[in-house]
C-alpha positions as a printed NumPy array, in Angstrom:
array([[  0.01 ,  -0.022,   0.01 ],
       [  1.287,   3.337,  -0.922],
       [  0.709,   6.806,   0.471],
       [ -0.206,   8.011,   3.839],
       [ -3.7  ,   6.397,   4.023],
       [ -2.332,   3.019,   2.913],
       [  0.296,   3.118,   5.647],
       [ -2.266,   3.991,   8.276],
       [ -4.544,   1.251,   7.082],
       [ -1.72 ,  -1.333,   7.112],
       [ -0.59 ,  -0.207,  10.586],
       [ -4.236,  -0.442,  11.815],
       [ -4.505,  -4.032,  10.391],
       [ -1.411,  -5.019,  12.282],
       [ -2.719,  -3.596,  15.561],
       [ -6.049,  -5.295,  15.072],
       [ -4.218,  -8.644,  14.415],
       [ -2.241,  -8.092,  17.686],
       [ -5.229,  -7.087,  19.865],
       [ -7.452,  -9.981,  18.594],
       [ -4.707, -12.437,  18.945],
       [ -3.699, -11.515,  22.515],
       [ -7.378, -11.546,  23.588],
       [ -7.936, -14.865,  21.853],
       [ -4.865, -16.349,  23.477],
       [ -6.017, -15.335,  26.888],
       [ -9.595, -16.58 ,  26.261],
       [ -8.477, -20.014,  24.954],
       [ -5.978, -20.268,  27.833],
       [ -8.686, -19.562,  30.337],
       [-11.019, -22.107,  28.733],
       [ -8.312, -24.758,  28.845],
       [ -7.58 , -24.999,  25.119],
       [ -3.77 , -24.71 ,  25.294],
       [ -3.218, -25.58 ,  21.702],
       [ -5.341, -22.814,  20.294],
       [ -3.898, -20.465,  22.871],
       [ -0.421, -21.168,  21.5  ],
       [ -1.618, -20.513,  17.938],
       [ -3.14 , -17.123,  18.999],
       [  0.001, -16.24 ,  21.016],
       [  2.122, -16.986,  17.937],
       [ -0.086, -14.668,  15.87 ],
       [  0.268, -11.992,  18.494],
       [  4.008, -12.195,  18.372],
       [  3.926, -12.106,  14.547],
       [  1.671,  -9.047,  14.857],
       [  4.062,  -7.341,  17.193],
       [  6.934,  -8.055,  14.819],
       [  4.985,  -6.459,  11.972],
       [  4.142,  -3.44 ,  14.117],
       [  7.801,  -3.012,  15.061],
       [  8.94 ,  -3.378,  11.506],
       [  6.47 ,  -0.768,  10.343],
       [  7.61 ,   1.709,  12.917],
       [ 11.25 ,   1.425,  11.84 ],
       [ 10.214,   2.062,   8.25 ],
       [  8.383,   5.164,   9.102],
       [ 11.301,   6.533,  11.21 ],
       [ 13.942,   5.779,   8.523],
       [ 15.204,   8.827,   6.476],
       [ 14.308,   8.682,   2.774]])
């Protein structure tokens, strides 16, 4: 995605992935479904990596 709006949309999508994954991991853990909690936690880590990568790109000089 190019342009300012595309970057904001992409960043928002990464944040949404992170928030939903963390809440899903906590919910599945509480319900006793450790396998699905691990999948959600992995997705949360992946979302955090994508958020961190995006932040570095924004701060880099062009």
